[in-house]
C-alpha positions in Angstrom: 105.0 96.8 107.6 103.1 99.4 105.7 99.7 100.7 106.8 96.7 98.8 105.5 95.3 99.8 102.1 92.0 101.2 103.4 90.7 102.0 106.9 89.6 99.1 109.0 86.5 100.9 110.3 85.3 100.8 113.9 87.0 98.5 116.4 83.9 96.6 117.3 83.2 95.5 113.8 86.8 94.3 113.4 86.7 92.5 116.7 83.4 90.7 115.8 84.8 89.7 112.5 88.1 88.4 113.8 86.2 86.4 116.6 84.0 84.8 114.0 87.0 84.0 111.8 89.1 82.4 114.6 86.0 80.4 115.8 85.8 79.0 112.2 89.5 78.2 112.2 89.1 76.2 115.4 86.5 74.1 113.7 83.5 75.3 115.8 81.6 76.7 112.9 79.7 74.8 110.2 78.4 75.5 106.7 77.9 79.1 105.7 78.7 80.3 109.2 82.2 78.9 108.9 82.8 80.4 105.4 81.1 83.8 105.9 84.0 85.5 107.8 86.3 84.8 104.8 84.0 86.0 102.0 84.6 89.4 100.6 88.1 90.1 99.3 87.6 88.1 96.1 84.3 90.0 95.4 86.1 93.3 95.5 88.8 92.0 93.2 86.1 90.4 90.9 84.7 93.8 90.2 87.7 94.3 87.9 86.4 91.4 85.8 83.1 93.1 85.2 84.2 96.6 84.2 82.9 98.4 81.1 85.8 97.2 79.0 84.3 93.7 79.3 81.0 95.1 78.0 82.7 96.4 74.8 84.6 93.2 74.0 81.8 90.8 74.9 79.1 92.6 73.0 81.3 92.7 69.9 82.2 89.0 70.2 78.6 87.9 70.5 77.4 90.1 67.6 80.2 89.1 65.2 80.7 85.4 66.1 77.6 84.3 68.0 78.5 81.8 70.7 81.8 80.9 69.1 84.1 82.6 71.7 82.3 81.6 74.9 85.1 79.1 75.5 87.5 81.9 75.7 85.6 83.4 78.6 85.5 80.0 80.3 89.2 79.5 79.8 90.0 83.1 81.0 88.0 82.6 84.1 89.8 79.4 85.0 93.1 81.3 84.5 91.7 84.1 86.7 90.9 81.6 89.5 94.6 80.5 89.6 96.0 84.0 89.3 93.8 85.5 92.0 94.4 82.6 94.3 98.2 83.2 94.0 97.7 86.9 94.8 95.5 86.1 97.8 98.0 83.4 99.0 100.9 85.9 98.8 99.1 88.3 101.2 98.1 85.5 103.6 101.6 83.9 103.7 103.7 87.1 104.0 101.5 89.8 105.5 102.6 91.9 102.5 101.0 92.8 99.2 102.6 92.2 95.8 104.0 95.7 95.3 105.6 95.6 98.9 107.2 92.2 98.2 108.5 93.5 94.8 110.0 96.6 96.5 111.8 94.4 99.0 113.2 92.1 96.3 113.9 94.4 93.4 116.3 97.4 93.1 114.9 100.8 93.8 114.9 101.8 90.2 113.0 98.7 89.1 110.4 99.3 91.8 110.0 102.9 90.7 109.6 101.8 87.0 107.0 99.2 88.1 105.1 101.9 90.0 105.0 104.1 86.9 103.7 101.4 84.6 101.2 100.2 87.2 99.8 103.8 87.6 99.5 104.1 83.8 97.6 100.8 83.7 95.3 101.9 86.5 94.7 105.2 84.7 93.6 103.2 81.7 91.4 101.0 83.9 89.9 104.1 85.5 89.2 105.6 82.1 87.2 102.6 81.0 85.2 102.5 84.3 84.5 106.2 84.3 83.4 106.3 80.7 81.3 103.2 81.1 79.4 104.6 84.1 78.9 108.0 82.4 77.7 106.3 79.3 75.2 104.3 81.4 73.8 107.5 82.9 73.6 109.0 79.4 71.7 106.0 78.0 69.3 105.6 80.9 68.5 109.2 81.6 69.6 111.1 78.5 72.0 113.1 80.6 74.8 114.6 78.4 78.1 112.9 78.8 79.9 115.7 80.7 77.3 116.1 83.5 77.0 112.3 83.5 80.7 112.1 84.1 80.5 114.6 87.0 77.7 112.5 88.5 79.8 109.4 88.1 82.7 111.1 90.0 80.3 111.9 92.8 79.0 108.4 92.9 82.5 106.9 93.1 83.2 109.2 96.0 80.1 107.9 97.8 81.3 104.3 97.3 84.7 105.1 98.7 82.9 106.5 101.8 81.8 103.0 102.7 85.4 102.4 103.8 84.8 104.7 106.7 82.3 102.2 108.1 84.8 99.3 107.9 85.9 96.8 105.4 82.9 94.5 105.9 80.6 97.4 104.9 82.7 98.0 101.8 82.6 94.3 100.9 78.9 94.2 101.5 78.3 97.3 99.3 80.4 95.9 96.5 78.7 92.5 96.7 75.3 94.2 96.5 76.4 96.1 93.3 77.6 92.9 91.8 74.2 91.3 92.6 72.5 94.1 90.7 74.7 93.5 87.6 74.0 89.7 87.9 70.2 90.2 88.0 70.3 92.7 85.1 72.0 90.2 82.8 70.0 87.2 84.1 66.9 89.2 83.0 68.5 89.9 79.6 69.3 86.2 79.0 65.8 85.2 79.8 64.3 87.8 77.5 66.8 87.1 74.6 65.9 83.3 74.6 69.3 82.0 73.4 69.9 78.7 71.7 71.0 76.5 74.7 72.6 73.9 72.4 74.7 76.7 70.8 75.7 78.1 74.2 76.9 74.7 75.4 78.8 74.0 72.1 80.4 77.5 72.3 81.6 76.8 75.9 83.1 73.4 75.3 84.4 73.7 71.8 87.6 75.8 71.3 87.6 77.3 67.8 88.3 80.5 65.8 87.0 81.9 62.5 89.9 83.9 61.0 92.4 86.4 62.4 89.8 88.8 63.6 88.3 86.3 65.9 91.8 85.6 67.4 92.2 89.3 67.9 88.9 89.6 69.6 89.7 86.6 71.8 92.9 88.4 72.9 90.7 91.4 73.7 88.4 89.3 75.8 91.4 87.9 77.7 92.8 91.4 78.1 89.5 92.6 79.5 89.3 89.6 81.9 92.8 89.2 83.5 93.4 92.6 85.0 96.8 93.6 86.5 95.3 96.0 89.1 93.1 93.1 90.4 96.3 91.1 90.9 97.9 93.9 92.9 94.8 94.6 94.9 93.8 91.1 96.0 97.1 90.5 97.9 96.4 93.7 99.8 92.9 92.6 100.7 94.2 89.5 102.4 97.5 90.6 103.9 96.2 91.7 107.3 92.5 90.8 107.2 92.8 87.6 109.1 96.3 86.8 110.3 97.4 83.2 110.8 99.8 82.5 113.7 101.6 79.6 111.9 101.7 77.8 108.6 98.9 75.4 109.6 96.5 78.3 110.3 97.6 80.2 107.2 96.8 77.1 105.1 93.3 77.0 106.7 92.8 80.6 106.0 93.8 80.1 102.4 91.5 77.1 101.9 88.5 79.2 103.1 89.6 82.3 101.1 89.8 80.0 98.0 86.1 79.3 98.4 85.6 83.1 98.2 87.6 83.2 95.0 85.7 80.3 93.4 82.3 81.9 94.1 83.4 85.4 93.0 85.1 84.2 89.8 82.2 82.0 88.9 79.8 84.9 89.2 82.1 87.2 87.1 82.5 84.5 84.5 78.7 83.9 84.3 78.1 87.6 83.8 80.7 87.9 81.0 79.2 84.8 79.3 75.7 86.3 79.6 76.9 89.4 77.8 78.1 87.3 74.8 75.0 85.1 74.9 72.6 88.0 74.9 74.5 89.7 72.1 74.6 86.5 70.0 70.9 85.8 70.6 69.9 89.3 69.7 72.4 90.7 67.2 74.2 87.8 65.6 70.9 86.0 65.1 69.6 89.1 63.1 72.8 89.6 61.1 73.9 92.7 63.0 77.5 93.4 63.9 77.3 95.8 66.9 80.6 97.3 68.2 79.2 100.4 69.9 77.6 100.3 73.3 75.2 103.1 72.6 74.0 101.2 69.4 73.7 98.0 71.5 71.5 99.8 74.0 69.1 101.0 71.3 69.1 97.7 69.4 68.2 95.8 72.6 65.2 98.2 73.0 64.1 97.6 69.4 64.7 93.9 69.1 63.9 92.6 72.6 62.1 95.3 74.5 62.7 98.5 76.5 63.2 96.7 79.8 66.1 94.7 78.3 67.7 98.0 77.2 67.2 99.5 80.6 68.7 96.4 82.3 71.8 96.7 80.0 72.2 100.4 80.8 71.8 99.7 84.5 74.4 96.9 84.4 76.8 99.2 82.6 76.2 102.1 85.1 76.6 99.9 88.3 79.7 98.0 86.9 81.4 101.3 86.0 80.7 102.9 89.4 81.8 99.9 91.5 84.9 99.2 89.4 86.0 102.9 89.4 86.2 102.8 93.2 88.1 99.5 93.2 90.6 101.1 90.7 91.2 104.0 93.1 91.9 101.5 95.9 94.4 99.6 93.6 96.1 102.9 92.8 96.7 103.4 96.6 98.1 99.9 96.9 100.7 100.3 94.2 101.9 103.7 95.4 102.3 102.7 99.0 103.8 99.4 98.0 106.3 100.3 95.3 107.5 103.7 96.6 106.2 104.0 100.2 104.1 107.1 99.4 100.4 107.7 99.8 97.9 110.4 98.9 94.4 110.8 100.2 92.0 108.4 98.3 89.6 111.3 97.6 92.4 113.4 96.1 93.4 110.4 94.0 89.8 109.9 92.8 89.7 113.6 91.9 93.0 113.5 90.0 92.1 110.3 88.1 88.7 111.9 87.0 90.6 114.4 84.9 91.6 112.2 81.9 88.1 110.8 81.3 86.6 114.3 81.6 89.2 115.5 79.0 88.3 112.7 76.6 84.6 113.4 77.0 85.2 117.1 76.3 87.3 116.2 73.2 84.3 114.3 71.7 86.1 111.0 71.3 83.8 108.1 70.9 83.5 106.4 74.4 83.4 102.9 73.0 86.6 103.4 71.0 88.2 104.9 74.1 87.1 101.8 76.1 88.7 99.5 73.5 92.0 101.4 73.5 92.1 101.3 77.3 92.1 97.5 77.1 95.2 97.6 74.9 97.0 99.7 77.6 95.8 97.2 80.2 97.3 94.3 78.2 100.7 96.0 78.4 100.7 95.8 82.2 99.7 92.2 82.8 103.2 90.7 82.5 104.6 93.1 85.0 102.2 91.9 87.7 101.8 88.2 86.8 105.5 87.2 86.3 106.7 88.6 89.7 103.6 87.0 91.4 104.6 83.5 90.1 108.2 84.1 91.1 107.4 85.2 94.6 104.8 82.5 95.3 107.3 79.8 94.1 109.9 80.9 96.7 109.7 78.6 99.8 111.7 81.0 102.0 109.2 83.7 101.4 106.0 81.6 101.3 106.7 78.9 103.9 104.1 76.2 103.9 102.0 78.1 101.3 104.7 77.9 98.6 103.3 76.8 95.2 103.3 73.1 94.4 105.3 72.3 91.2 102.2 71.7 89.2 100.8 75.1 90.4 104.0 76.9 89.3 104.0 75.1 86.0 100.4 76.0 85.3 101.2 79.6 86.3 104.0 79.8 83.8 101.8 78.3 81.1 99.1 80.8 81.8 101.6 83.7 81.9 102.9 82.6 78.5 99.4 82.4 77.0 98.3 85.7 78.5 101.4 87.6 77.6 101.6 86.2 74.0 98.0 87.0 73.3 98.3 90.5 74.7 101.4 91.2 72.7 99.4 90.0 69.6 96.6 92.4 70.6 99.0 95.3 71.0 100.8 94.7 67.7 97.5 94.2 65.7 96.0 97.3 67.2 99.0 99.5 66.4 99.3 98.3 62.8 95.6 98.4 62.1 
């Protein structure tokens, strides 16, 4: 079995955590005390659902169509719950992550090709996250984009350093950053004073307004269901708490599923908040805003400077946290598909080069963010389809094998996600 994706930290921390987990599995813990040892992995994976690419698509959706596409986020989040639960379950059942299972089941050439495409997808992810954080610094502190990008790189290195203190420290750090983003957008929603009736109608009433709204819906879905989060989640659960038999593994999965529900609910609520704030501020005033810098300044003019600051802060924190998670995912796919690893800090340094090059070239950051989502869309099928195949294999999964209804839902979701993302790719290329 390959080495764990990131260092486990000091032995005492690990021992305390495992003791608490096994106490819970024996039924001796109650309430939060029973759940707490299993919280964390989904919060790290959920960061991928809050990256700056989501900011770009959600702000555009709200400003152009008001509350119309809120149902797309709700549906995307339900899909994400199933997808991330399959990924977590694979790690728990097999002790392997998705790339490792793929390497063991597919020919060497296929594994190598999957590694190449996954690295390209993660580079696109990293581009969005890096640019988003740099843009946040630029908007908040008027720091030019190039110095802001260098500060972003330093910040992501600092977050990776949390791993040296153990995985619980990393999970706590990421959860704290998510909390900051949640509070930032909660404040914006309160200040924007949205139409509650319109919000509820948008969530429960599936509808479109022309081809452009369908294209934007595909973009929202592409920014929500992230291939690198699928790879990463299985690695976060593969050796974290190991069950000795199928009964214990099922218990572990049930408790990890609570983690998934909480994390995905938070991610979905933040994404909805972005659309709601944009609709209540821009759509209400007849403004179609597709640029994050323009959104920041319009928030300041239409709602107030504190709303603009909270938007910029959310963008900065989301970019920093998701950049670090993207680096971790890159480590997972390399060691899984081709049995190779490079130092995480070296990987972080290498993946900082493309965003810096784009900033130096003068390309509009928001347009670069949108294009990164198209590249991400290309990689979803290569992660999702193998995941469904593997988790449907009884010999591989044992007692955690998918039920028939789960597999059927998985294939329906895969069909929807892949079809919409192909539509997004085609429409973007011919535009």
